C-alpha positions as CSV (number, residue, x, y, z in Angstrom):
1,M,36.9,96.5,3.6
2,L,34.2,94.3,2.1
3,S,30.6,95.2,2.4
4,P,28.2,93.1,4.4
5,P,26.4,90.3,2.4
6,T,23.0,92.2,2.8
7,T,24.5,95.4,1.2
8,W,26.1,93.4,-1.4
9,I,22.9,91.7,-2.4
10,R,21.0,95.0,-2.2
11,D,23.5,96.7,-4.5
12,R,23.4,94.2,-7.2
13,P,21.1,94.7,-10.2
14,L,17.8,92.8,-10.2
15,S,18.6,90.9,-13.4
16,S,21.9,89.7,-12.0
17,L,20.4,88.4,-8.9
18,T,17.7,86.5,-10.7
19,S,20.3,84.9,-13.0
20,C,22.3,83.8,-10.1
21,M,19.4,82.4,-8.1
22,R,18.2,80.4,-11.2
23,R,21.6,78.9,-11.7
24,G,21.8,77.8,-8.1
25,L,18.4,76.4,-8.1
26,C,18.9,74.5,-11.4
27,G,22.2,73.1,-10.0
28,R,20.4,71.9,-6.8
29,C,17.6,70.3,-8.7
30,H,20.0,68.6,-11.1
31,S,21.7,67.0,-8.1
32,L,18.5,66.1,-6.5
33,W,17.3,64.3,-9.6
34,I,20.7,62.4,-9.9
35,L,20.3,61.4,-6.1
36,L,16.7,60.4,-6.7
37,I,17.6,58.2,-9.7
38,L,20.4,56.6,-7.9
39,L,18.2,55.9,-5.0
40,V,15.6,54.2,-7.2
41,V,18.3,52.2,-9.0
42,C,19.7,51.0,-5.5
43,I,16.2,50.1,-4.3
44,A,15.6,48.2,-7.6
45,I,18.9,46.4,-7.3
46,Q,18.3,45.4,-3.7
47,T,14.8,44.2,-4.4
48,F,16.1,42.1,-7.3
49,V,18.8,40.6,-5.3
50,I,16.3,39.7,-2.3
51,R,13.8,38.3,-4.8
52,Q,16.5,36.4,-6.7
53,A,18.0,35.1,-3.4
54,R,14.5,33.9,-2.4
55,N,14.0,32.3,-5.7
56,D,17.3,30.6,-5.5
57,R,16.3,29.1,-2.3
58,L,13.1,28.0,-3.6
59,T,14.4,26.8,-7.1
60,G,17.7,25.7,-5.7
61,L,20.2,27.2,-8.1
62,P,22.1,25.4,-9.5
63,Y,19.7,22.6,-8.8
64,Q,16.5,24.3,-9.9
65,R,13.3,23.0,-8.4
66,F,9.6,23.3,-8.6
67,T,7.5,25.2,-6.0
68,V,3.7,25.0,-5.7
69,S,1.1,27.7,-5.2
70,K,-0.5,25.9,-2.3
71,Q,-3.3,28.6,-1.9
72,H,-4.8,27.6,-5.1
73,L,-4.3,23.8,-4.2
74,Y,-6.1,24.2,-0.9
75,S,-9.0,26.1,-2.4
76,T,-9.5,23.4,-5.0
77,L,-9.5,20.6,-2.5
78,Q,-11.9,22.4,-0.3
79,N,-14.3,22.3,-3.3
80,V,-14.4,18.5,-3.5
81,S,-18.1,17.9,-3.9
82,E,-18.5,14.4,-5.1
83,G,-17.2,11.0,-4.0
84,P,-18.3,7.6,-3.0
85,S,-17.2,8.1,0.7
86,S,-16.4,10.7,3.1
87,E,-12.8,9.0,3.4
88,S,-12.1,10.0,-0.1
89,S,-11.9,13.8,0.8
90,L,-10.3,13.0,4.1
91,T,-7.6,11.0,2.4
92,V,-6.9,13.7,-0.1
93,K,-6.7,16.4,2.6
94,A,-4.4,14.2,4.9
95,T,-2.1,13.5,2.1
96,V,-1.7,17.1,1.1
97,Q,-1.3,18.2,4.7
98,S,1.4,15.6,5.2
99,L,3.2,16.8,2.1
100,Q,2.8,20.4,3.1
101,R,4.5,19.6,6.5
102,E,7.3,17.8,4.7
103,R,7.7,20.8,2.5
104,T,7.7,23.4,5.3
105,T,10.3,21.3,7.2
106,D,12.6,21.3,4.2
107,L,12.4,25.0,3.9
108,H,12.8,25.6,7.6
109,H,16.0,23.4,7.5
110,Q,17.3,25.3,4.6
111,N,16.7,28.7,6.4
112,E,18.5,27.3,9.6
113,G,21.5,26.5,7.5
114,Y,20.9,22.7,6.9
115,G,21.2,22.8,3.1
116,E,18.8,22.7,0.2
117,P,15.3,21.0,0.5
118,S,15.5,17.3,-0.4
119,D,14.7,16.4,-4.0
120,S,12.7,13.4,-3.1
121,N,10.4,15.3,-0.8
122,L,9.9,18.2,-3.3
123,L,9.5,15.9,-6.3
124,R,7.1,13.8,-4.2
125,Y,5.1,16.9,-3.4
126,V,4.6,17.9,-7.1
127,D,3.9,14.3,-8.2
128,E,1.3,13.4,-5.5
129,T,-0.5,16.7,-5.7
130,A,-0.7,16.1,-9.5
131,N,-1.9,12.6,-8.8
132,L,-4.8,14.0,-6.5
133,A,-5.8,16.5,-9.0
134,S,-5.8,14.1,-11.9
135,S,-7.9,11.5,-10.1
136,S,-11.0,13.0,-11.8
137,Q,-9.7,11.5,-15.1
138,M,-10.4,7.9,-13.8
139,E,-12.8,5.8,-16.0
140,T,-15.7,4.2,-14.2
141,R,-15.3,0.4,-14.1
142,K,-18.0,-2.2,-13.7
143,A,-20.1,-2.2,-10.6
144,G,-18.7,-4.5,-7.8
145,K,-15.2,-4.5,-9.3
146,S,-15.0,-0.8,-10.2
147,P,-12.3,1.5,-9.1
148,G,-13.5,4.3,-6.9
149,K,-13.9,7.8,-8.6
150,L,-12.9,10.8,-6.9
151,L,-14.4,14.0,-8.6
152,L,-12.6,17.4,-8.4
153,P,-13.2,20.6,-10.2
154,K,-11.8,20.9,-13.7
155,Y,-8.4,22.6,-13.9
156,G,-7.0,25.0,-16.3
157,K,-3.9,24.8,-18.6
158,L,-1.5,22.1,-17.7
159,I,2.2,22.7,-17.2
160,L,4.5,19.7,-17.2
161,G,1.4,17.6,-16.7
162,L,0.6,19.6,-13.4
163,P,-2.8,21.3,-12.8
164,G,-3.2,24.9,-13.6
165,S,-3.3,25.7,-9.9
166,L,0.4,24.5,-9.6
167,V,2.5,27.4,-10.4
168,L,6.2,27.2,-11.5
169,H,7.9,30.2,-9.9
170,G,11.2,31.7,-11.1
171,T,10.7,30.3,-14.5
172,R,10.3,33.5,-16.6
173,K,10.9,33.5,-20.4
174,G,14.6,33.0,-21.1
175,L,15.2,32.1,-17.4
176,I,13.8,28.6,-17.4
177,P,16.1,26.4,-15.0
178,G,18.0,23.7,-16.6
179,T,16.3,21.0,-14.5
180,V,12.8,22.2,-15.6
181,K,14.0,22.4,-19.3
182,R,15.0,18.8,-19.0
183,F,11.7,17.7,-17.5
184,I,9.6,19.5,-20.1
185,N,11.1,17.4,-22.8
186,T,10.7,14.1,-20.7
187,P,7.8,11.8,-21.3
188,S,5.3,11.9,-18.3
189,S,5.6,8.2,-17.6
190,F,9.4,8.4,-17.3
191,L,9.1,11.6,-15.2
192,K,6.8,9.7,-12.8
193,S,9.2,6.8,-12.7
194,R,12.1,9.0,-11.9
195,I,10.2,10.9,-9.2
196,N,9.0,7.7,-7.4
197,T,12.5,6.2,-7.8
198,V,14.1,9.2,-6.1
199,H,11.3,8.9,-3.4
200,T,11.9,5.3,-2.8
201,E,15.8,5.5,-2.7
202,E,16.1,8.6,-0.6
203,T,13.3,9.0,1.8
204,C,11.7,5.5,2.2
205,H,12.7,3.2,5.1
206,P,11.6,-0.4,4.7
207,K,9.0,-1.5,7.3
208,S,9.8,-4.7,9.2
209,H,7.0,-4.7,11.8
210,I,4.1,-6.2,10.0
211,V,0.7,-7.8,10.7
212,F,-1.1,-9.5,7.9
213,L,-4.6,-10.7,8.5
214,K,-4.6,-13.8,6.4
215,T,-8.2,-14.2,5.0
216,H,-9.6,-17.3,3.5
217,K,-9.5,-18.1,-0.3
218,T,-8.2,-14.6,-1.2
219,A,-4.6,-15.5,-2.5
220,S,-3.5,-14.9,1.0
221,S,-1.1,-18.0,1.0
222,T,0.9,-16.3,-1.7
223,I,1.3,-13.2,0.4
224,L,2.2,-15.4,3.4
225,N,5.0,-16.7,1.2
226,I,6.2,-13.3,0.3
227,L,6.3,-12.3,4.0
228,Y,8.1,-15.5,5.0
229,R,10.8,-15.1,2.4
230,Y,11.2,-11.4,3.3
231,G,11.6,-12.1,7.0
232,E,13.8,-15.2,6.6
233,S,16.3,-13.4,4.4
234,R,16.6,-10.6,7.0
235,N,16.6,-12.8,10.0
236,L,13.4,-11.2,11.4
237,T,11.3,-13.0,14.1
238,F,7.9,-14.4,13.3
239,A,4.9,-14.5,15.6
240,L,4.4,-18.2,15.1
241,P,1.5,-20.4,16.6
242,L,2.0,-22.1,19.9
243,N,3.1,-25.8,19.9
244,K,3.7,-25.8,16.1
245,H,0.0,-25.3,15.3
246,S,-0.6,-24.4,11.6
247,Q,-2.8,-21.5,12.6
248,L,-3.1,-19.1,15.5
249,F,-6.0,-21.3,17.0
250,Y,-8.4,-20.1,14.5
251,P,-11.5,-19.9,14.6
252,F,-11.1,-18.7,18.1
253,F,-10.6,-15.0,18.8
254,F,-6.9,-14.2,18.8
255,A,-5.2,-14.0,22.2
256,S,-1.5,-13.0,22.8
257,H,-0.6,-16.3,24.4
258,F,-1.5,-18.2,21.2
259,V,2.0,-17.1,20.0
260,E,5.1,-19.1,20.8
261,G,7.5,-17.4,23.0
262,V,5.0,-14.9,24.5
263,S,4.2,-16.8,27.8
264,S,7.7,-18.0,28.2
265,R,9.1,-14.6,27.3
266,S,11.7,-16.2,25.1
267,V,11.1,-13.8,22.4
268,R,11.2,-10.1,23.1
269,D,10.5,-8.5,19.7
270,F,8.3,-9.9,17.2
271,H,8.5,-8.6,13.5
272,I,6.0,-10.3,11.5
273,M,2.6,-12.0,12.3
274,C,0.8,-13.5,9.3
275,N,-0.8,-16.8,10.1
276,H,-4.6,-17.5,10.1
277,M,-6.5,-15.9,13.1
278,R,-9.7,-14.3,14.0
279,F,-8.7,-10.6,14.4
280,R,-8.7,-8.8,17.7
281,K,-6.6,-5.7,17.7
282,S,-6.2,-5.4,21.5
283,E,-4.6,-8.8,21.8
284,V,-2.5,-8.3,18.7
285,A,-1.2,-5.1,20.1
286,K,0.1,-6.9,23.2
287,V,2.5,-8.9,20.9
288,M,3.4,-6.4,18.1
289,P,5.2,-3.0,18.6
290,E,3.3,0.2,18.2
291,D,4.8,1.1,14.8
292,T,3.5,-2.1,13.3
293,F,1.9,-1.9,9.7
294,Y,-1.4,-3.6,9.4
295,F,-2.8,-4.9,6.2
296,S,-5.1,-7.5,4.7
297,I,-6.7,-8.6,1.4
298,L,-10.2,-9.0,0.2
299,R,-11.8,-11.0,-2.7
300,H,-15.0,-10.6,-4.5
301,P,-17.6,-12.4,-2.4
302,V,-19.0,-14.3,-5.5
303,D,-15.7,-15.7,-6.6
304,M,-14.8,-16.5,-3.0
305,M,-18.1,-18.3,-2.2
306,E,-17.6,-20.5,-5.2
307,S,-14.0,-21.5,-4.1
308,I,-15.0,-21.9,-0.4
309,F,-18.0,-24.3,-1.5
310,I,-15.5,-26.5,-3.2
311,Y,-12.6,-26.2,-0.7
312,Y,-14.8,-26.7,2.4
313,K,-17.3,-29.2,0.9
314,S,-17.2,-31.3,4.0
315,I,-18.4,-28.8,6.5
316,P,-21.9,-29.5,7.8
317,A,-23.5,-26.5,5.9
318,F,-22.3,-27.7,2.5
319,R,-22.3,-31.6,3.1
320,E,-25.9,-32.3,2.0
321,A,-26.0,-29.6,-0.9
322,H,-25.7,-31.0,-4.4
323,S,-24.6,-27.9,-5.8
324,L,-23.8,-24.2,-4.7
325,D,-27.2,-23.2,-6.1
326,D,-28.8,-26.0,-4.0
327,F,-27.3,-24.7,-0.9
328,L,-28.2,-21.0,-1.5
329,D,-31.8,-21.9,-2.4
330,N,-32.0,-23.8,1.1
331,S,-29.3,-21.7,3.0
332,W,-31.2,-21.2,6.2
333,K,-32.3,-24.8,6.3
334,N,-28.8,-26.1,5.7
335,Y,-26.9,-23.6,7.7
336,K,-26.8,-23.6,11.5
337,S,-24.3,-21.2,12.9
338,S,-23.7,-23.4,16.0
339,L,-22.2,-26.3,14.2
340,T,-18.4,-26.6,13.9
341,N,-16.8,-24.8,10.9
342,N,-20.1,-23.5,9.5
343,H,-18.7,-20.0,9.8
344,Y,-17.0,-20.7,6.4
345,A,-20.3,-20.7,4.7
346,H,-21.6,-17.2,5.7
347,N,-19.9,-13.8,5.6
348,I,-16.3,-15.3,6.2
349,L,-14.7,-12.0,5.6
350,A,-16.6,-10.3,8.4
351,F,-15.9,-13.3,10.6
352,D,-12.0,-13.2,9.9
353,F,-12.1,-9.5,10.8
354,G,-13.6,-10.3,14.2
355,F,-17.2,-9.3,13.5
356,D,-20.5,-11.3,13.9
357,N,-21.1,-12.9,10.6
358,N,-24.8,-14.0,11.2
359,V,-26.7,-11.3,9.7
360,A,-29.5,-11.6,7.1
361,A,-29.8,-9.4,4.1
362,D,-33.1,-8.0,5.2
363,A,-32.0,-7.3,8.6
364,E,-32.9,-3.9,9.8
365,D,-29.6,-3.2,11.3
366,L,-27.6,-4.5,8.3
367,E,-26.5,-1.1,7.1
368,N,-25.5,0.0,10.6
369,R,-23.5,-3.2,11.1
370,A,-21.7,-2.8,7.8
371,N,-20.8,0.8,8.7
372,I,-19.4,-0.3,12.1
373,A,-17.3,-3.0,10.5
374,I,-16.0,-0.7,7.7
375,A,-15.1,2.0,10.2
376,A,-13.2,-0.4,12.5
377,I,-11.2,-1.9,9.6
378,Q,-10.3,1.6,8.5
379,R,-9.1,2.4,12.0
380,D,-7.1,-0.7,12.6
381,F,-5.6,-1.4,9.1
382,H,-3.3,0.9,7.1
383,L,-4.0,-0.9,3.8
384,I,-6.5,-3.3,2.3
385,L,-5.6,-5.2,-0.9
386,I,-8.0,-6.6,-3.5
387,S,-7.4,-10.1,-4.8
388,E,-8.8,-9.5,-8.3
389,Y,-6.1,-6.9,-8.8
390,F,-3.3,-9.0,-7.2
391,D,-0.3,-7.5,-9.3
392,E,-1.5,-4.0,-8.6
393,S,-1.9,-5.0,-4.9
394,M,1.6,-6.0,-4.8
395,I,3.0,-2.7,-6.3
396,L,0.8,-0.8,-3.7
397,L,2.2,-3.0,-1.0
398,K,5.7,-2.4,-2.1
399,H,5.3,1.4,-1.9
400,A,3.5,1.2,1.4
401,L,6.2,-1.0,3.0
402,C,9.1,0.7,1.0
403,W,10.2,-2.6,-0.3
404,S,11.8,-3.4,-3.7
405,L,10.2,-5.1,-6.7
406,E,12.1,-8.3,-6.0
407,D,10.6,-8.3,-2.5
408,V,7.0,-8.8,-3.8
409,V,7.6,-11.3,-6.7
410,S,5.8,-14.6,-6.3
411,F,4.2,-17.7,-7.8
412,K,0.6,-18.6,-7.1
413,L,0.3,-20.9,-4.0
414,N,-2.7,-22.9,-2.7
415,S,-4.3,-22.4,-6.1
416,R,-7.0,-24.9,-7.6
417,S,-6.7,-26.5,-11.1
418,E,-9.1,-25.3,-13.7
419,Q,-10.9,-28.6,-13.6
420,T,-12.4,-27.8,-10.2
421,R,-13.5,-24.3,-11.1
422,H,-17.1,-23.7,-12.0
423,M,-18.7,-20.9,-14.0
424,L,-21.6,-19.2,-12.1
425,L,-24.8,-18.0,-13.7
426,P,-25.7,-14.4,-13.1
427,N,-28.6,-15.4,-10.9
428,T,-26.3,-17.4,-8.7
429,A,-24.0,-14.4,-8.3
430,E,-27.0,-12.3,-7.1
431,K,-28.0,-14.9,-4.5
432,I,-24.5,-15.0,-3.3
433,K,-24.5,-11.2,-2.8
434,R,-27.6,-11.4,-0.8
435,W,-26.5,-14.4,1.3
436,N,-23.2,-12.7,2.1
437,A,-24.7,-9.1,2.2
438,L,-22.3,-8.0,5.0
439,D,-19.1,-9.2,3.1
440,W,-20.5,-7.5,-0.1
441,R,-20.8,-4.1,1.6
442,I,-17.2,-4.4,3.0
443,Y,-15.8,-5.5,-0.3
444,L,-17.5,-2.6,-2.3
445,H,-16.2,-0.1,0.2
446,F,-12.6,-1.2,0.1
447,N,-12.5,-1.9,-3.5
448,T,-13.2,1.9,-3.9
449,T,-10.5,3.0,-1.4
450,F,-8.0,0.7,-3.0
451,W,-7.9,2.8,-6.1
452,H,-7.8,5.9,-4.1
453,K,-4.6,4.5,-2.5
454,V,-3.2,3.7,-6.0
455,D,-3.7,7.3,-7.1
456,S,-2.3,8.9,-4.0
457,L,0.8,6.5,-3.5
458,V,1.7,5.4,-6.9
459,G,-0.2,7.0,-9.8
460,Q,-2.0,5.3,-12.7
461,E,0.9,5.5,-15.2
462,Q,3.5,4.5,-12.7
463,M,1.3,1.5,-11.7
464,K,1.0,0.3,-15.2
465,M,4.7,0.5,-15.7
466,E,5.7,-1.2,-12.4
467,V,2.9,-4.0,-12.9
468,F,4.7,-4.7,-16.4
469,H,8.0,-4.9,-14.7
470,L,6.7,-7.3,-12.0
471,R,5.1,-9.6,-14.5
472,E,8.3,-9.6,-16.6
473,L,10.4,-10.5,-13.6
474,Q,8.0,-13.2,-12.5
475,A,8.1,-14.7,-16.1
476,K,11.9,-14.7,-15.9
477,L,11.9,-16.5,-12.6
478,A,9.4,-19.1,-13.8
479,N,11.5,-19.8,-16.8
480,T,14.5,-20.1,-14.5
481,C,12.9,-22.0,-11.6
482,L,10.1,-24.1,-13.0
483,K,10.0,-27.2,-15.0
484,D,7.7,-26.4,-18.0
485,G,7.4,-22.9,-16.4
486,R,4.0,-23.5,-14.8
487,A,2.1,-25.2,-12.0
488,V,1.1,-28.9,-12.2
489,D,-1.5,-31.2,-10.5
490,P,-0.3,-32.7,-7.2
491,S,0.0,-36.2,-8.7
492,K,2.7,-34.8,-11.0
493,I,4.8,-33.3,-8.2
494,K,8.0,-35.2,-7.8
495,D,9.3,-33.8,-4.5
496,S,6.8,-35.0,-1.9
497,E,8.1,-32.2,0.5
498,L,6.7,-29.6,-2.0
499,K,3.3,-31.0,-2.2
500,P,0.5,-28.7,-0.9
501,L,-2.2,-29.9,1.3
502,Q,-5.3,-31.3,-0.4
503,Y,-8.5,-30.5,1.2
504,G,-12.2,-30.8,0.4
505,A,-13.1,-31.4,-3.4
506,A,-10.4,-29.0,-4.6
507,V,-7.3,-30.0,-6.5
508,I,-4.5,-27.7,-5.2
509,Q,-1.6,-27.4,-7.7
510,G,2.1,-27.3,-6.9
511,Y,5.5,-26.9,-8.8
512,N,8.5,-28.9,-9.9
513,L,11.9,-27.3,-9.9
514,N,14.3,-27.3,-13.0
515,T,17.1,-29.7,-12.5
516,H,19.8,-27.8,-14.2
517,I,19.9,-24.9,-11.9
518,D,22.8,-24.3,-9.4
519,R,22.6,-24.6,-5.7
520,E,22.1,-21.1,-4.8
521,T,19.4,-20.5,-7.4
522,K,17.7,-23.7,-6.4
523,A,17.5,-22.5,-2.8
524,K,15.9,-19.2,-3.8
525,C,13.5,-21.0,-6.2
526,Q,12.5,-23.6,-3.5
527,R,11.6,-20.9,-1.1
528,L,9.2,-19.5,-3.9
529,I,7.3,-22.6,-4.2
530,T,7.3,-24.0,-0.6
531,P,3.7,-24.5,0.5
532,E,2.4,-22.8,3.7
533,L,2.5,-25.7,6.2
534,Q,6.1,-26.9,5.2
535,Y,7.4,-23.2,5.4
536,T,5.8,-22.5,8.7
537,D,7.4,-25.7,10.0
538,H,10.8,-24.8,8.6
539,L,10.6,-21.3,10.2
540,Y,9.5,-22.8,13.7
541,S,12.6,-25.2,13.6
542,Q,14.9,-22.2,12.9
543,Q,13.3,-20.0,15.5
544,F,12.7,-22.6,18.2
545,P,15.3,-25.4,17.6
546,K,14.9,-26.9,21.1
547,L,11.2,-26.9,21.1
548,D,11.2,-28.2,17.6
549,K,13.2,-31.2,18.6
550,K,10.9,-31.9,21.5
551,H,7.9,-31.8,19.5
552,R,9.4,-34.1,16.8
553,K,10.4,-36.6,19.5
554,A,6.9,-36.5,20.8
555,T,5.5,-37.1,17.3
556,R,7.7,-40.1,16.8
557,N,6.6,-41.7,20.1
558,V,2.9,-41.2,19.1
559,V,3.5,-42.8,15.8
560,S,5.5,-45.8,17.2
561,Q,2.8,-46.4,19.7
562,H,0.1,-46.5,17.0
563,Q,2.2,-48.8,15.0
564,S,2.8,-51.0,18.0
565,S,-1.0,-51.2,18.8
566,G,-1.7,-51.9,15.1
567,R,0.8,-55.0,15.2
568,A,-0.7,-56.1,18.4
569,G,-4.1,-56.1,16.8
570,V,-2.9,-58.1,13.9
571,M,-1.2,-60.7,16.1
572,G,-4.5,-61.1,18.0
573,L,-6.5,-61.6,14.8
574,K,-4.0,-64.2,13.7
575,G,-4.3,-66.0,17.0
576,V,-8.1,-66.2,16.6
């Protein structure tokens, strides 16, 4: 019979019991250590797997991507301390917030099972945040024509041309993704080109609802031709002037019934409005859809005033002046705002945008009126271009509208010959700035914001490259389309239908087409050089064929009546 356990333990020698307990405890500790090590290993593996999965989502294996440390980015943007206007920082923040929303949406779609974030949005996020940060590197240009300068805090070490606050995750030594490796060895200009190309091709949708406020003597006729060609090639509908007028009843404030097809309701959807008008947003909005893109163009008031004085020499304000200096020295004597067409002589930009142009440089409310005008233009227009940087403006417009480079190619239209251009003395320029003080303030502001737009939408390097390609394309077209590859004086234009309107003391140049081009190329080339009045008439006949026939018939009747009355007068004279 076996002894009870207690008796057995009690009867055992003490040394034997101690040895037994030690062996048991050692065995248990050994097992616990093994279990603990296994537990730590499991936790480490699980943590690694989770982090790797998260990194995979962010870096997009096998399509590795960049991610950005947004906390640092926002902290730097909040420290913006200098800039020419409050719009600068607002533009930066709005751009980053927009990009942040796109990024968040991409990641949300990925988590919901919709696939990987789009390359275009992600690359655009990196590219544009880099552009915003690098805007502090812009050089100061000359006053009056200088690009704006947005000053941001200096950044640390750059990685792939990105600020130090932009962190690449999941790129530890030895584990750099293939895509990142490829970009590291890529020139920055090509990288930007590739990023913008991907953005344009995959996420950009071309805009077709457009309002262009056509200002005077600002290269606006060339832009009009660009819009005409784009709309005609895509069968878009133009908001053309009623009864075949050349302008939307300028200089009266625009009204919706000035557009052909509005009162009769024969047109339900207008795509492009671009003829001369005095802007009034409430009336334009009655014609154009809510998603319409509004833009316009400004020119330096000094150069614009010299051009206007020559072109509109016959208006009452200029008629008695022997020179531009003569007019400026006696401006308040020669200028009477109540006389017809005298608005051309004073703050014409402000007038075209719908503001009162009769304000003196020493007026107490000048600054307040300028600020009101600037704020209204910023509210109503998505983009303001600058004539002095016309090619850069076309690239910026291309990006804003999501168009191609071919869509913004052009030849200069309604341009004066060099013979009628006059160099101005510095003293004359200062007098013009003072006489057109309201225009001068508007121009200075939007010349600054133009360069902010370049930095945020395109980037300096990308802009240089695209301007080069645009000029290269235009040179090829000129060689193909134009005889002698350049503009000629109106007396040398062979096709009378391609002669531009001659007005005032200016000599407006035109073009001759090459004779050896095929029919299809000729049609394309001819659209590029067709003057504004002829092109408007052509579009009207296409869009309103019945009305066009009616107007042509009425015009022939009027001409025949004049001819008949002329013959009767001659017969009467002979009888006498």
